[in-house]
C-alpha positions in Angstrom: -18.8 -10.9 8.7 -21.6 -8.8 10.2 -21.1 -5.1 9.5 -21.3 -2.8 12.5 -22.4 0.8 12.5 -19.8 3.2 11.3 -18.8 5.7 14.0 -19.5 9.3 13.0 -15.9 10.4 13.7 -14.6 7.9 11.0 -17.4 8.3 8.4 -16.5 10.1 5.2 -19.1 12.8 4.7 -19.3 11.9 1.0 -19.7 8.1 1.2 -19.1 7.5 -2.5 -16.1 9.8 -2.7 -12.6 8.2 -2.7 -12.1 7.3 0.9 -9.2 5.2 2.0 -7.1 5.6 -1.1 -4.0 4.4 0.8 -3.3 3.4 4.3 0.0 3.6 6.2 0.3 1.9 9.6 3.1 2.3 12.2 3.6 2.2 16.0 4.0 5.5 17.8 6.6 4.1 20.2 4.9 5.5 23.3 2.4 4.1 25.7 -1.2 5.3 25.9 -2.1 6.3 29.5 -5.7 5.9 30.6 -7.6 6.0 33.9 -6.8 2.3 34.3 -3.1 2.8 33.8 -0.9 2.1 30.8 -2.8 0.5 28.0 0.2 -0.2 25.8 1.7 1.4 22.6 -0.6 3.0 20.1 -0.8 2.0 16.5 -0.9 5.0 14.2 -2.7 5.0 10.9 -2.7 7.5 8.0 -5.6 7.4 5.6 -6.2 9.5 2.5 -9.7 10.8 2.1 -9.8 12.2 -1.4 -13.5 13.2 -1.2 -12.7 15.5 1.7 -9.3 16.7 0.6 -7.5 15.6 3.8 -5.4 12.9 5.4 -6.7 11.5 8.7 -4.3 10.4 11.4 -5.8 7.8 13.6 -4.7 5.9 16.7 -5.7 2.4 17.6 -5.2 1.2 21.2 -5.4 -2.6 21.0 -6.1 -3.2 24.7 -9.2 -0.9 24.6 -10.2 -1.5 21.0 -10.5 2.2 20.4 -9.9 3.8 17.0 -9.8 7.6 17.3 -8.8 10.5 15.1 -5.7 12.2 16.3 -5.6 15.0 13.8 -6.7 15.9 10.2 -4.0 17.0 7.8 -5.1 19.3 5.0 -4.5 18.1 1.4 -6.2 20.6 -0.9 -6.6 18.5 -4.0 -7.5 14.8 -3.8 -4.8 13.1 -1.7 -3.9 9.6 -2.8 -0.6 7.7 -2.2 1.2 8.1 1.2 4.6 7.0 2.5 6.3 7.7 5.8 10.0 8.6 6.2 12.2 5.9 7.9 12.5 8.0 11.1 8.8 8.6 11.3 9.2 12.4 11.2 7.8 13.1 7.7 4.8 12.0 5.7 4.8 12.3 1.9 1.7 12.3 -0.2 0.6 12.6 -3.7 -2.1 15.2 -4.6 -3.8 13.8 -7.6 -6.0 16.7 -8.4 -3.2 19.3 -8.6 -0.4 16.9 -9.7 1.8 17.7 -6.7 3.8 16.0 -4.0 3.1 17.2 -0.4 5.2 17.0 2.7 3.9 17.1 6.3 6.3 17.3 9.3 6.1 16.1 12.9 7.3 18.5 15.6 7.8 16.3 18.7 4.6 14.3 19.2 2.4 16.7 17.1 2.3 17.8 13.5 4.0 21.1 12.9 1.0 22.3 10.9 -2.0 20.7 9.4 -1.0 22.3 6.0 1.8 20.7 4.0 5.2 22.3 4.8 6.1 21.8 1.2 4.5 21.1 -2.2 6.3 20.2 -5.3 4.7 20.6 -8.7 4.7 17.6 -11.1 3.8 17.0 -14.7 1.3 14.3 -13.9 -0.4 12.8 -10.8 1.3 9.9 -9.0 -0.7 6.8 -8.1 2.0 5.2 -5.9 4.9 6.4 -3.7 7.6 4.6 -1.8 11.1 5.3 -0.4 14.2 3.4 -1.2 15.6 1.3 1.6 17.9 4.0 2.8 15.2 6.7 2.8 17.2 9.0 0.5 15.1 8.8 -2.7 11.3 9.2 -3.1 10.1 6.9 -5.8 6.8 7.6 -7.7 4.8 5.7 -10.3 2.4 7.5 -12.7 -0.6 5.5 -14.0 -1.7 8.1 -16.5 1.7 9.3 -17.8 3.2 5.8 -17.9 6.4 6.7 -16.2 8.3 6.7 -12.9 10.3 9.4 -11.2 12.9 9.8 -8.4 13.1 12.8 -6.1 15.8 13.5 -3.5 14.6 13.8 0.1 17.7 16.1 0.7 18.5 15.0 4.2 15.9 17.0 6.0 15.9 20.0 3.6 12.8 18.9 1.9 12.1 17.3 -1.5 14.0 18.3 -4.6 11.8 20.7 -6.5 12.5 18.7 -9.7 12.9 15.0 -10.1 16.5 13.9 -10.4 15.4 11.2 -12.8 12.4 10.3 -14.9 12.0 7.1 -17.0 9.2 6.3 -19.4 7.9 2.8 -18.9 4.5 2.1 -20.4 0.8 2.8 -19.9 -0.7 2.2 -16.4 2.5 2.1 -14.3 0.9 1.2 -11.0 3.6 0.5 -8.4 7.3 1.0 -7.8 9.3 -0.7 -5.0 12.8 -1.8 -4.1 13.6 -5.4 -3.6 14.9 -5.5 -0.1 18.0 -3.5 0.2 19.4 -4.5 -3.2 18.9 -1.3 -5.1 16.9 -3.2 -7.7 13.4 -1.7 -8.4 10.4 -3.3 -9.9 7.5 -1.4 -11.6 4.2 -3.2 -12.1 1.9 -2.3 -15.0 -1.8 -3.3 -15.5 -3.7 -3.1 -18.8 -2.2 -3.6 -22.2 1.4 -3.2 -20.9 0.8 -6.2 -18.6 4.4 -6.4 -17.5 6.9 -5.8 -14.6 9.8 -3.5 -15.5 13.2 -3.9 -13.9 15.6 -1.0 -12.9 18.7 -0.5 -10.8 18.9 2.6 -8.6 22.1 4.5 -8.4 22.4 5.2 -4.7 24.5 8.3 -5.2 22.7 10.1 -8.0 19.2 8.7 -8.0 19.6 7.7 -11.6 17.7 4.6 -12.9 19.2 2.0 -15.2 16.7 -0.1 -17.1 17.0 -3.9 -17.3 14.1 -4.6 -19.5 10.7 -6.0 -18.6 9.1 -9.4 -17.9 5.7 -10.0 -19.4 2.9 -11.2 -17.1 0.6 -14.1 -17.9 -2.3 -13.6 -20.3 -5.5 -15.8 -20.6 -7.3 -16.2 -23.9 -10.6 -15.7 -22.1 -9.8 -13.2 -19.3 -7.0 -11.3 -21.1 -3.9 -9.8 -19.5 -3.4 -10.7 -15.8 -2.6 -7.1 -15.0 0.1 -7.0 -12.3 -0.9 -4.1 -10.0 0.9 -4.3 -6.6 3.4 -6.8 -5.2 5.1 -7.9 -2.0 8.7 -9.2 -1.7 9.5 -12.0 0.7 11.8 -10.8 3.5 14.7 -12.9 2.3 14.2 -11.5 -1.3 13.6 -15.0 -2.7 10.0 -14.7 -3.8 7.7 -12.0 -5.4 4.0 -12.1 -4.8 1.9 -10.1 -7.3 -1.7 -9.0 -7.1 -3.0 -9.5 -10.6 -5.9 -6.9 -11.0 -7.7 -8.3 -14.1 -7.4 -12.1 -13.5 -8.1 -11.9 -9.8 -5.1 -14.1 -9.0 -1.9 -13.9 -7.0 1.2 -14.7 -9.0 4.3 -16.2 -7.4 7.7 -15.5 -9.0 11.2 -16.5 -8.0 13.8 -13.8 -7.5 17.4 -14.5 -8.4 20.3 -13.8 -6.0 21.0 -10.5 -7.8 17.4 -9.3 -7.6 16.3 -10.2 -11.1 12.9 -11.6 -11.9 12.7 -15.3 -12.4 10.0 -17.5 -13.9 6.4 -17.5 -12.7 6.0 -20.5 -10.5 2.2 -20.4 -10.6 -0.8 -18.4 -9.6 -3.7 -18.9 -7.2 -7.2 -17.4 -7.5 -8.3 -14.8 -5.0 -11.9 -15.8 -5.5 -14.0 -18.8 -4.3 -15.2 -21.2 -7.0 -17.5 -20.6 -8.7 -17.7 -16.8 -8.8 -19.3 -15.4 -12.0 -19.6 -11.7 -11.2 -17.2 -8.9 -11.8 -14.1 -8.5 -9.6 -10.7 -6.8 -9.6 -7.9 -7.2 -7.2 -6.2 -4.2 -5.5 -3.9 -4.2 -2.5 -1.6 -7.0 -1.4 0.1 -7.3 2.0 2.5 -9.9 3.4 3.0 -10.2 7.2 6.5 -9.3 8.4 7.1 -12.9 9.4 6.1 -14.0 5.9 3.6 -16.6 7.1 0.4 -15.0 5.8 -0.6 -13.1 2.6 -3.7 -11.0 2.1 -5.3 -9.5 -1.1 -8.3 -7.3 -1.5 -11.2 -8.2 -3.9 -13.2 -5.3 -5.3 -16.5 -6.8 -6.4 -16.5 -9.9 -4.1 -15.7 -7.3 -1.4 -13.5 -9.5 0.6 -10.0 -10.1 1.7 -8.5 -13.3 0.3 -6.3 -15.2 2.9 -3.2 -17.3 2.0 -0.6 -19.2 3.9 3.0 -19.0 2.7 5.2 -22.1 2.7 8.4 -21.4 4.6 10.6 -23.3 2.3 9.1 -22.9 -1.2 7.1 -19.7 -0.9 4.1 -21.5 -2.4 0.7 -20.3 -1.5 -2.3 -22.1 -0.1 -5.8 -20.7 0.2 -7.0 -20.2 3.8 -10.4 -18.6 3.0 -12.0 -15.2 2.6 -13.1 -12.5 5.0 -16.1 -10.4 4.0 -15.2 -6.7 4.4 -15.9 -3.1 3.4 -17.4 -2.4 0.0 -14.7 -1.8 -2.6 -11.7 -2.5 -0.3 -9.0 -0.7 -2.3 -6.5 -0.2 0.5 -5.5 -1.9 3.7 -2.5 -2.1 6.0 -1.0 -4.4 8.6 0.6 -3.4 11.9 4.3 -3.9 12.3 3.8 -6.6 15.0 1.5 -8.6 12.6 -1.4 -8.4 15.1 -3.9 -6.2 13.3 -5.2 -5.5 9.8 -6.9 -2.2 9.0 -9.2 -2.2 5.9 -10.8 0.9 4.3 -13.9 0.9 2.0 -13.8 3.1 -1.0 -17.7 3.0 -1.2 -18.5 3.0 2.5 -16.0 5.6 3.8 -15.4 3.4 6.8 -12.5 1.3 8.2 -12.7 -2.1 9.8 -10.1 -3.4 12.3 -9.3 -7.1 12.4 -7.0 -9.1 14.7 -4.8 -11.6 12.9 -4.7 -15.0 14.4 -1.0 -15.9 14.7 -1.7 -19.6 14.3 -4.2 -19.6 11.4 -4.0 -16.2 9.7 -7.7 -15.8 10.1 -9.2 -12.4 10.7 -11.3 -11.6 13.8 -13.5 -8.5 13.8 -12.4 -5.9 16.5 -13.8 -2.5 15.5 -15.4 -0.4 12.8 
């Protein structure tokens, strides 16, 4: 892919700072009116810019190919993970420099204030945030502290000032997510822990019940696979894992009650041969579960996979050259567009996803 010049309005002033730590993408639900009439619903994107202590809110209008900043939310100490409430009215973020959770609120179509309306002090900095399927509990994973926590969202009253539950897991807890609507949670760990821990969430109290852990693969030459992030098939039958250290995607079966089954195999995210350093980061599955994408840091590409409708098996579709150190990317809810941020470049590239092949076509940067 040929890189195009980075528009000034999207460039991080500190190009080697931590730009694009995490991306959240959603539709605004309203049409964008232009001089030529109605251009269609906007796609809204939230991007953490740790080097500038802010979160940028961007709009992308597909029919015009425009990517514009809507507003800049202040986050005074290295914003990282982001997650949006189910009704779209609230954005939660982790402030990694101050070990806090921050909350920003929408007031109609605009943000109530650029400053967080609430901050909650933590004992460690979170690297990953998510909400349970009912939006009642905010789930956090802590890479440095090796634990997970649960905060109540308190039905519009703000986050609980203390976690309702904390559970020690192991070093380098990287990601916590629920399997569908089952109440079963998985926590991925890279490094020496090299495992996925299983929990059950109590819907009423937020308490976590541990169900043990499943070790990930380990290679005598490469070492631990290092499960970092994962995606769950919409029918909760399969789990796809981005293995950071081995640069592979692991495929595991999920049982009917949401427990981890055996590993069915893994596929490399790199072309062969590739002898230089690389680690995997983000993994995204389209909502129709036809295509899977994984970012390669080192090869600086997005690996493309097709997903078999019956078995969930993966087949390589190729690679898309992209931003340098592509830690984070997101896919629009209609599966039409992929937005990829570069940690080293401080820029974002927009691709259109071919609905037939899963290939990525450049649209904007």
